[in-house]
C-alpha positions as CSV (number, residue, x, y, z in Angstrom):
1,X,-0.8,81.9,4.2
2,X,2.6,81.1,5.6
3,X,3.6,77.4,5.7
4,X,4.4,77.9,9.4
5,X,0.6,78.5,10.0
6,X,0.4,74.7,10.2
7,X,2.7,74.4,13.2
8,X,1.1,73.3,16.4
9,X,2.4,76.4,18.2
10,X,0.7,78.7,15.7
11,X,-2.6,76.7,16.0
12,X,-2.6,77.0,19.8
13,X,-2.1,80.8,19.7
14,X,-4.7,81.3,17.0
15,X,-7.2,79.2,18.9
16,X,-7.0,81.8,21.7
17,X,-7.5,84.9,19.5
18,X,-10.7,86.8,20.3
19,X,-13.3,87.9,17.8
20,X,-11.9,91.5,17.9
21,X,-8.5,90.3,16.8
22,X,-6.8,90.6,20.2
23,X,-5.8,88.2,22.9
24,X,-7.3,90.2,25.7
25,X,-4.9,92.6,27.5
26,X,-2.2,94.1,25.3
27,X,1.0,94.7,27.4
28,X,3.3,91.7,28.0
29,X,3.6,92.5,31.7
30,X,-0.2,92.2,32.2
31,X,-1.1,89.1,34.3
32,X,-2.4,86.2,32.3
33,X,-5.3,84.1,33.4
34,X,-6.1,80.4,32.9
35,X,-8.8,81.4,30.4
36,X,-6.5,83.9,28.6
37,X,-2.9,82.7,29.1
38,X,-1.2,85.3,26.9
39,X,-1.5,88.9,26.0
40,X,-1.9,90.4,22.5
41,X,1.8,91.5,22.6
42,X,3.0,88.0,23.7
43,X,0.9,86.4,20.9
44,X,2.2,88.8,18.2
45,X,5.8,88.3,19.4
46,X,5.5,84.5,19.2
47,X,3.7,84.5,15.9
48,X,6.4,86.7,14.4
49,X,9.1,84.4,15.6
50,X,7.2,81.5,14.1
51,X,7.3,83.2,10.8
52,X,4.0,84.9,10.3
53,X,3.8,88.3,8.7
54,X,1.2,91.0,8.0
55,X,-0.1,88.9,5.1
56,X,-1.3,86.1,7.4
57,X,-4.9,86.2,8.6
58,X,-4.3,86.0,12.3
59,X,-1.8,88.9,12.1
60,X,-4.0,90.9,9.8
61,X,-6.9,90.7,12.4
62,X,-4.5,91.7,15.2
63,X,-3.1,94.6,13.3
64,X,-6.6,95.9,12.5
65,X,-7.3,95.7,16.2
66,X,-4.1,97.7,17.0
67,X,-5.0,100.2,14.4
68,X,-8.4,100.7,16.0
69,X,-6.6,101.3,19.4
70,X,-4.3,103.8,17.9
71,X,-7.1,105.7,16.2
72,X,-9.1,105.8,19.4
73,X,-11.9,103.5,18.1
74,X,-11.4,101.3,21.1
75,X,-9.0,100.9,23.9
76,X,-7.0,97.8,25.2
77,X,-8.5,96.5,28.5
78,X,-5.1,96.8,30.3
79,X,-5.0,98.5,33.7
80,X,-4.0,102.1,33.2
81,X,-1.0,102.7,35.4
82,X,-0.4,106.1,37.0
83,X,3.4,105.8,37.2
84,X,3.7,107.4,33.7
85,X,1.5,109.1,31.1
86,X,-0.4,105.9,30.1
87,X,-1.9,107.5,27.0
88,X,1.6,108.3,25.7
89,X,3.0,104.9,26.7
90,X,0.1,103.0,25.1
91,X,0.6,104.9,21.9
92,X,4.3,104.2,22.1
93,X,3.7,100.4,22.5
94,X,1.1,100.2,19.8
95,X,3.1,102.2,17.2
96,X,6.2,100.1,17.8
97,X,4.3,96.9,17.1
98,X,2.6,98.4,14.1
99,X,6.0,99.4,12.7
100,X,7.4,95.9,13.3
101,X,4.8,94.6,10.8
102,X,4.0,97.7,8.8
103,X,6.9,100.1,8.9
104,X,5.1,102.9,7.0
105,X,1.7,102.6,8.8
106,X,0.0,106.0,8.6
107,X,-1.0,106.2,12.2
108,X,2.2,104.8,13.7
109,X,4.6,106.8,11.6
110,X,3.8,110.3,13.2
111,X,4.2,108.8,16.7
112,X,7.6,107.4,15.7
113,X,8.7,110.7,14.2
114,X,7.8,112.5,17.4
115,X,10.1,110.1,19.4
116,X,12.8,110.4,16.7
117,X,12.8,114.2,17.3
118,X,13.0,113.8,21.1
119,X,15.9,111.2,20.8
120,X,17.8,113.3,18.3
121,X,17.7,116.4,20.6
122,X,18.7,114.2,23.6
123,X,21.9,113.0,21.9
124,X,22.9,116.3,20.2
125,X,26.0,116.7,22.4
126,X,27.3,113.2,21.6
127,X,25.9,111.2,24.6
128,X,22.5,110.8,26.1
129,X,21.6,114.0,28.0
130,X,18.9,113.1,30.6
131,X,18.0,116.8,31.2
132,X,17.6,117.4,27.5
133,X,15.5,114.3,27.2
134,X,13.2,115.4,30.0
135,X,12.9,118.9,28.5
136,X,12.0,117.7,25.0
137,X,9.7,114.9,26.4
138,X,7.7,117.3,28.5
139,X,7.2,119.7,25.6
140,X,5.1,116.9,24.0
141,X,3.9,114.7,26.8
142,X,2.2,116.4,29.8
143,X,2.4,115.2,33.4
144,X,-0.9,113.6,34.4
145,X,-0.1,112.4,37.9
146,X,2.2,113.5,40.7
147,X,5.5,111.6,40.7
148,X,5.0,110.4,37.1
149,X,8.2,109.1,35.5
150,X,9.4,109.4,32.0
151,X,9.2,106.6,29.4
152,X,12.7,105.0,29.4
153,X,14.7,105.0,26.2
154,X,16.6,101.7,26.6
155,X,13.7,99.4,25.9
156,X,12.2,97.2,23.2
157,X,9.6,99.6,22.0
158,X,11.9,102.5,21.5
159,X,14.5,100.4,19.6
160,X,11.8,99.2,17.2
161,X,9.9,102.4,16.9
162,X,12.9,104.5,15.7
163,X,14.4,102.2,13.0
164,X,15.1,104.1,9.8
165,X,14.2,107.5,11.3
166,X,17.4,108.7,12.9
167,X,20.2,110.5,11.1
168,X,23.4,108.4,10.9
169,X,25.2,110.2,13.8
170,X,22.2,110.1,16.1
171,X,21.7,106.5,15.2
172,X,25.3,105.5,16.2
173,X,24.9,107.4,19.5
174,X,21.6,105.8,20.2
175,X,22.8,102.3,19.4
176,X,25.9,102.8,21.5
177,X,23.7,103.8,24.4
178,X,21.5,100.7,24.0
179,X,24.4,98.3,23.7
180,X,26.2,99.8,26.8
181,X,23.2,100.3,29.0
182,X,23.9,98.4,32.3
183,X,20.3,97.3,32.4
184,X,20.2,96.0,28.8
185,X,17.1,96.3,26.7
186,X,14.1,96.4,28.9
187,X,11.4,93.8,28.1
188,X,14.0,91.7,26.2
189,X,17.4,91.4,28.0
190,X,18.3,92.6,31.5
191,X,22.1,92.7,31.2
192,X,24.6,94.9,29.3
193,X,24.4,93.8,25.7
194,X,28.1,94.7,25.1
195,X,29.0,91.9,27.5
196,X,29.1,88.4,26.1
197,X,26.9,85.7,27.7
198,X,28.6,83.4,30.2
199,X,27.8,80.3,28.2
200,X,26.6,79.8,24.6
201,X,24.4,76.9,25.6
202,X,22.0,78.8,27.8
203,X,18.7,80.7,27.8
204,X,20.7,83.8,28.5
205,X,22.2,83.5,25.0
206,X,18.8,83.2,23.5
207,X,17.6,86.4,25.2
208,X,20.9,88.2,24.2
209,X,20.4,87.2,20.6
210,X,16.9,88.7,20.8
211,X,18.4,92.0,21.8
212,X,20.8,91.8,18.9
213,X,18.0,90.9,16.5
214,X,16.2,94.1,17.4
215,X,19.4,96.2,17.0
216,X,20.2,94.5,13.7
217,X,17.7,96.7,11.8
218,X,19.9,99.7,12.2
219,X,22.4,100.6,9.5
220,X,25.3,100.9,12.0
221,X,24.6,97.4,13.4
222,X,27.1,95.6,11.3
223,X,29.9,97.6,12.8
224,X,28.5,98.0,16.3
225,X,27.8,94.2,16.7
226,X,31.0,92.9,15.1
227,X,32.1,91.7,18.5
228,X,29.0,89.6,18.8
229,X,29.3,88.1,15.4
230,X,32.9,87.0,16.2
231,X,31.8,85.3,19.4
232,X,28.8,83.6,17.7
233,X,31.1,82.2,14.9
234,X,33.4,80.8,17.5
235,X,30.6,78.6,18.8
236,X,29.8,76.9,15.5
237,X,30.3,73.2,15.7
238,X,32.2,71.0,13.3
239,X,29.0,70.4,11.3
240,X,28.5,74.1,10.8
241,X,25.6,74.2,13.3
242,X,24.8,76.0,16.6
243,X,23.2,74.6,19.7
244,X,22.1,76.7,22.6
245,X,21.1,73.6,24.6
246,X,17.8,72.4,26.0
247,X,17.6,75.2,28.6
248,X,17.1,77.7,25.7
249,X,13.5,76.4,25.3
250,X,11.4,79.2,26.8
251,X,8.1,79.1,24.8
252,X,8.9,82.5,23.3
253,X,12.0,82.3,21.0
254,X,12.2,78.5,21.1
255,X,11.0,76.0,20.0
256,X,10.1,76.7,16.4
257,X,9.9,73.1,15.5
258,X,6.9,71.2,16.9
259,X,9.2,69.3,19.3
260,X,12.7,69.3,20.7
261,X,12.6,65.6,21.6
262,X,15.3,65.0,19.0
263,X,18.5,67.0,19.5
264,X,18.8,67.5,15.7
265,X,15.5,69.5,15.8
266,X,16.9,71.8,18.5
267,X,20.1,72.3,16.6
268,X,18.1,73.1,13.4
269,X,16.1,75.7,15.3
270,X,19.2,77.3,16.8
271,X,21.1,77.2,13.5
272,X,18.3,78.8,11.5
273,X,18.0,81.6,14.1
274,X,21.7,82.3,14.2
275,X,22.0,82.2,10.4
276,X,19.1,84.7,10.1
277,X,20.9,87.1,12.4
278,X,24.2,86.7,10.7
279,X,22.6,87.5,7.4
280,X,21.2,90.8,8.8
281,X,24.7,91.6,10.0
282,X,26.7,90.6,7.0
C-alpha cells in the first residue's frame, strides 16, 4: 500500500467508496449530492494525484468496477445524454481511465486502437480535417438521436486514450492541435495551452500544468513543450522552489500535504509537482 494512503485526503475519499468500488455516478460533470459529494472519476483523479496506483486497494476495487462497466456486466448510473452516442462516449471515458492506470488493459486497448485509427486518418493531410474525422467516426459510431454531435478530440479522454498508439508524424500533428486549440483541453483547461498563464501564482497555472502533465506522456512532448519548461524555470525562486500561491488550492490538484497552513508546505507541494513534470520533459 502506498505511504500516501495515510493522508487525510485519501482517507476521506476512501470512506465514500461504495461496496461495488465506485463513488456513484462516473462522469465528472454529473451533479454531486450531499450524501455522495464526488463522482468515481473525480475520486480516481484525486487519488492518482495523491500518489495511489493500480496496486492500492481502493484503486484496485475501482478498476474492477470500471472493467465490469466496459465488459457490460453493469452500467454506471449516470444520466444517459442524447447529445451524442452515449454508449460510445461512455466506453471512451472508461477506456481512457483504465489506460491511465493499466495501459495494456485487454478491454480498453481495442477501444483506444479504434480511436487511434480515426485520429490518424483525420490528420493524414497534415492538419486536423473535420470532414475526414466525421467520415471515419461515422463508419464506426452510428447516429442514435437526431442532432447528435461528434465526440470532440481536444479533450482529456482523447489525450490519455491515445498515448503510445500514434505513429510519430500523427502524434506531432495531434499534439500541435491540442496545444493550439483555442478552447484548450476540455475537462482540464479552458484556454489555449500554447499561451502562457497571466501569473505563475494562480489557480490558472495549476490547471495549465495539468494539461501539460497529460501531454507529457507523448514522445514529442519534450520538443513541443519546451516553451513551457523555459517559463516554468524562470519562476523558480532563489531557494530552488516554486510557489503557485494560496489561490492554487482547489481540492483537486492541491493540496497534497494535509494542510497549507504553513507556506513551506504549500511550496513543497508546488515544487514536487513542478519537478515531476520537468522530469517527464527532460
